[in-house]
C-alpha positions in Angstrom: -48.9 86.6 -16.4 -45.4 85.2 -16.6 -42.6 87.6 -17.3 -41.8 87.5 -21.0 -38.2 88.2 -20.2 -38.0 84.9 -18.3 -37.8 81.9 -20.6 -40.4 79.2 -20.1 -39.4 75.8 -18.8 -37.8 73.8 -21.5 -37.0 76.9 -23.6 -33.7 78.7 -24.0 -33.2 82.2 -25.4 -30.7 82.8 -28.2 -28.6 86.0 -28.2 -31.1 87.4 -30.7 -34.0 86.8 -28.3 -35.6 84.0 -30.3 -37.0 81.1 -28.3 -36.6 77.5 -29.3 -38.2 74.5 -27.6 -35.6 72.1 -26.1 -36.5 68.4 -26.1 -36.0 66.8 -22.6 -34.2 63.8 -24.2 -31.4 66.0 -25.3 -30.3 67.2 -21.9 -27.1 65.8 -20.4 -28.8 64.7 -17.2 -31.4 62.7 -19.1 -28.7 61.0 -21.2 -26.6 60.1 -18.2 -29.6 58.7 -16.3 -30.7 56.7 -19.3 -27.2 55.2 -19.6 -27.3 54.3 -15.9 -30.7 52.6 -16.2 -29.6 50.6 -19.2 -26.4 49.6 -17.5 -28.3 48.4 -14.4 -30.7 46.3 -16.6 -27.8 44.8 -18.4 -26.0 44.0 -15.1 -29.2 42.4 -13.7 -29.5 40.2 -16.7 -25.9 39.1 -16.5 -26.0 38.5 -12.8 -28.8 36.0 -13.3 -26.4 33.7 -15.2 -24.5 31.5 -12.7 -22.0 30.3 -15.2 -19.1 32.5 -13.9 -19.7 31.1 -10.4 -19.4 27.5 -11.7 -16.1 28.0 -13.5 -13.2 26.5 -11.6 -10.5 29.0 -10.6 -6.8 28.4 -11.2 -6.4 27.5 -7.5 -9.2 24.9 -7.7 -7.8 23.3 -10.8 -4.3 23.1 -9.1 -5.8 21.4 -6.0 -7.8 19.1 -8.2 -4.7 18.1 -10.2 -2.8 17.4 -6.9 -5.7 15.3 -5.6 -5.7 13.2 -8.8 -2.0 12.7 -8.6 -2.3 11.7 -4.9 -5.0 9.2 -5.8 -2.8 7.6 -8.4 0.1 7.4 -6.1 -2.0 5.9 -3.4 -3.3 3.3 -5.8 0.2 2.5 -7.1 1.4 2.1 -3.5 -1.0 -0.8 -3.1 0.6 -2.7 -6.1 2.8 -5.6 -5.1 5.3 -5.0 -7.8 5.6 -1.3 -6.8 6.1 -2.3 -3.1 8.8 -4.8 -4.2 10.5 -2.1 -6.3 10.4 0.4 -3.4 11.9 -2.2 -1.0 14.7 -2.9 -3.5 15.5 0.8 -3.8 15.6 1.3 0.0 17.8 -1.8 0.4 20.2 -0.5 -2.3 20.4 2.9 -0.6 21.0 1.3 2.9 23.6 -1.0 1.4 25.4 1.9 -0.3 25.5 3.9 2.9 26.8 0.9 4.9 29.5 0.2 2.3 30.5 3.8 2.3 30.9 3.8 6.0 32.8 0.5 5.8 35.2 1.6 3.2 35.8 4.9 5.0 36.4 3.1 8.3 38.9 0.7 6.6 40.6 3.7 4.9 41.1 5.4 8.3 42.2 2.1 9.8 44.8 1.7 7.0 46.6 4.8 8.2 46.6 3.5 11.8 47.9 0.1 10.8 50.6 1.7 8.6 51.7 3.9 11.5 51.9 0.9 13.9 53.9 -1.3 11.5 56.4 1.5 10.5 57.4 2.7 14.0 60.8 1.1 13.6 61.1 1.2 9.8 62.9 3.8 7.8 60.6 5.9 5.7 60.7 5.1 2.0 62.0 1.5 2.5 60.4 -1.6 1.0 58.9 -2.5 4.4 57.5 1.0 4.8 55.7 0.9 1.4 54.6 -2.7 2.0 52.9 -1.7 5.2 50.3 0.2 3.2 49.0 -3.1 1.7 48.5 -4.9 5.1 45.2 -3.3 6.0 43.7 -3.5 2.4 44.5 -7.2 2.3 42.8 -7.9 5.6 39.8 -5.7 4.5 39.5 -7.6 1.2 39.0 -10.9 3.1 36.6 -9.2 5.4 34.6 -7.7 2.5 34.4 -11.1 0.8 32.7 -12.7 3.9 30.3 -9.7 4.3 29.3 -9.6 0.7 28.7 -13.4 0.6 26.5 -13.3 3.7 24.5 -10.3 2.5 23.9 -11.7 -1.0 22.9 -15.2 0.3 20.5 -13.6 2.8 18.6 -12.1 -0.1 18.1 -15.7 -1.4 16.7 -16.8 1.9 19.8 -18.6 3.1 21.8 -17.6 6.1 25.5 -18.1 5.8 26.4 -19.2 9.3 29.6 -21.2 9.3 32.0 -21.5 12.2 35.1 -21.1 10.1 33.7 -17.9 8.5 32.9 -16.6 11.9 36.5 -17.2 13.1 37.9 -15.6 10.0 35.7 -12.5 10.3 36.4 -12.1 14.0 40.1 -12.7 13.6 40.4 -10.1 10.8 38.6 -7.5 12.9 40.6 -8.3 16.0 43.9 -7.9 14.1 42.8 -4.6 12.6 41.7 -3.3 15.9 44.9 -4.4 17.6 47.2 -2.9 15.0 45.3 0.4 15.2 45.3 0.9 19.0 48.5 -0.9 20.0 50.8 2.1 20.2 48.3 4.0 22.4 47.4 1.3 24.9 48.2 1.8 28.6 51.7 0.7 29.6 52.7 0.8 25.9 52.4 4.5 25.1 54.9 6.8 26.7 52.0 9.1 27.6 48.6 7.5 27.7 45.8 9.6 26.2 42.2 8.0 26.2 41.1 10.3 23.4 43.9 9.3 21.1 43.1 5.6 21.8 39.5 6.2 20.9 40.3 8.1 17.8 42.4 5.2 16.4 39.7 2.7 17.5 37.0 4.4 15.5 37.9 2.8 12.2 37.8 -0.8 13.4 34.7 -0.2 15.5 32.7 1.2 12.5 33.9 -1.7 10.4 32.6 -4.1 13.0 29.2 -2.3 13.1 28.8 -2.4 9.3 29.8 -6.0 9.1 27.3 -6.9 11.8 24.3 -5.0 10.6 24.5 -5.5 6.8 23.6 -9.3 6.7 20.8 -8.8 9.2 19.2 -5.9 7.3 19.5 -7.8 4.0 17.9 -10.9 5.6 14.9 -8.9 6.8 14.4 -7.3 3.4 14.5 -10.8 1.8 11.8 -11.9 4.2 9.3 -9.2 3.3 6.1 -10.4 1.7 5.0 -8.0 -1.1 2.1 -10.1 -2.2 1.6 -11.6 -5.7 3.9 -9.8 -8.1 2.9 -11.7 -11.2 2.0 -9.4 -14.2 -1.7 -10.3 -14.0 -2.2 -9.4 -10.4 -1.3 -5.8 -10.4 -3.6 -3.3 -8.8 -5.1 -1.2 -11.6 -4.4 2.5 -11.5 -7.6 4.5 -11.5 -8.3 6.4 -14.7 -8.1 10.1 -14.7 -11.9 10.3 -15.5 -12.8 8.3 -12.4 -10.4 10.2 -10.1 -11.7 13.5 -11.6 -15.3 12.6 -10.9 -14.4 11.4 -7.4 -12.5 14.6 -6.6 -15.2 16.7 -8.2 -17.8 15.0 -6.0 -15.7 15.7 -2.9 -15.1 19.3 -3.9 -18.7 20.1 -4.8 -20.9 21.3 -1.8 -24.0 19.8 -3.3 -22.4 16.3 -3.7 -24.4 14.4 -1.1 -26.2 11.0 -1.0 -29.2 10.8 -3.3 -32.7 9.6 -2.7 -35.0 7.9 -5.1 -38.3 9.3 -6.1 -40.6 6.7 -7.8 -42.2 8.1 -10.9 -44.9 6.3 -12.9 -44.6 6.7 -16.6 -47.7 5.8 -18.7 -47.1 3.6 -21.7 -49.1 3.3 -24.9 -51.1 0.3 -23.7 -52.0 1.8 -20.4 -49.5 -0.2 -18.3 -47.6 2.0 -16.0 -43.8 1.6 -15.8 -42.2 2.5 -12.6 -38.8 4.1 -12.9 -36.6 5.7 -10.3 -35.5 9.3 -10.7 -32.7 10.4 -8.4 -33.1 13.7 -6.6 -30.2 15.2 -4.7 -30.6 15.2 -1.0 -30.4 18.8 0.2 -28.2 20.0 2.9 -29.7 21.4 6.1 -29.5 25.0 5.0 -30.8 24.3 1.5 -33.7 22.2 3.0 -34.6 25.2 5.1 -34.4 27.5 2.1 -36.5 25.3 -0.3 -40.0 26.1 1.3 -39.3 29.8 1.1 -38.3 29.5 -2.5 -41.5 27.6 -3.3 -43.5 30.2 -1.5 -41.8 33.0 -3.5 -42.5 31.1 -6.8 -46.1 30.7 -5.8 -46.4 34.4 -4.9 -44.9 35.4 -8.3 -41.9 36.9 -6.7 -39.6 34.5 -8.5 -40.0 32.8 -11.8 -41.0 29.1 -12.1 -37.4 28.1 -12.6 -35.3 30.7 -10.8 -31.6 30.9 -11.4 -29.1 30.6 -8.6 -28.3 34.3 -8.7 -32.0 35.2 -8.3 -32.3 32.9 -5.3 -29.2 34.3 -3.7 -30.3 37.9 -4.3 -33.8 37.2 -3.0 -32.9 35.4 0.2 -29.3 36.6 0.8 -27.9 33.1 1.0 -24.7 31.5 0.0 -24.1 30.7 -3.7 -23.6 27.0 -3.0 -27.0 26.7 -1.3 -28.6 28.7 -4.1 -27.1 26.4 -6.7 -28.2 23.4 -4.7 -31.8 24.6 -4.5 -31.8 25.5 -8.2 -30.5 22.0 -9.2 -33.2 20.4 -7.0 -36.0 22.5 -8.5 -34.7 21.7 -12.0 -34.6 17.9 -11.5 -38.0 18.0 -9.6 -39.5 19.9 -12.6 -38.1 17.3 -15.0 -39.5 14.5 -12.9 -43.0 16.1 -12.8 -42.9 16.6 -16.6 -42.3 12.9 -17.2 -45.3 11.8 -15.1 
């Protein structure tokens, strides 16, 4: 016989020695285990829903937005008017840079010319002040010729006149001579090649700018941008079209489709043949599909398993599980319409 001093299983003794039956459901271990089981069932039900896996992350949306913008910029770059506008901007920038170099070179040349003309002139005299205007006057004539040639080249006309050539070359030769004369050999008291080169920089840069500007403008004027009339612009793709294109590129299951011919009976007994598109499976998904069908036939998976169930059953990637799930869903819809 059991010892009466030892409480039976499921009983506990009060200080007065009275025994009370304790329900197993009230123990702490049972309550904790029941909570774990309920939590596990809830997690399994939630994991079968693939909606969280199909939601685009912030990084995916950012890349998709950049892809859409890149598509629009690419389409705009094919537009004739856009190409003409871009060429005009580039030509303006190049012209601004060349004019800046020309003005800077002529400003440097002005100091050299003034120094040469005032070697034997008292500082502050009328001749000393007038010497500052010699180089700007020569430069003004030179700039007129350069600007005329550059502008006419944009109109398809090359300004090539012998008298203009003589004026241009003469102005540059005078500017160069006035800059380097005091530093030439047999003229300078002590010849220094670096000093000669430093005073020749201004005229040489001016010659380079005057030479290249008309040529560059003529080449820009000869560019063929295509038909720039208002009705011939290349249409910019809509955001919906670009979004669908980028989504198709980003989706692993976006592959060529094949047509499965399905016969749909009509009320008068005449079959109508319609084409239902089934997605072509990737290599991994095609290998996975017979195993999924076998598991469905064996009752190990439901008739329409979710992507999470397929992934948990066969330990495959989520993209292949979604691919097989989509294929099974569309195949089931096609069989239902037969």
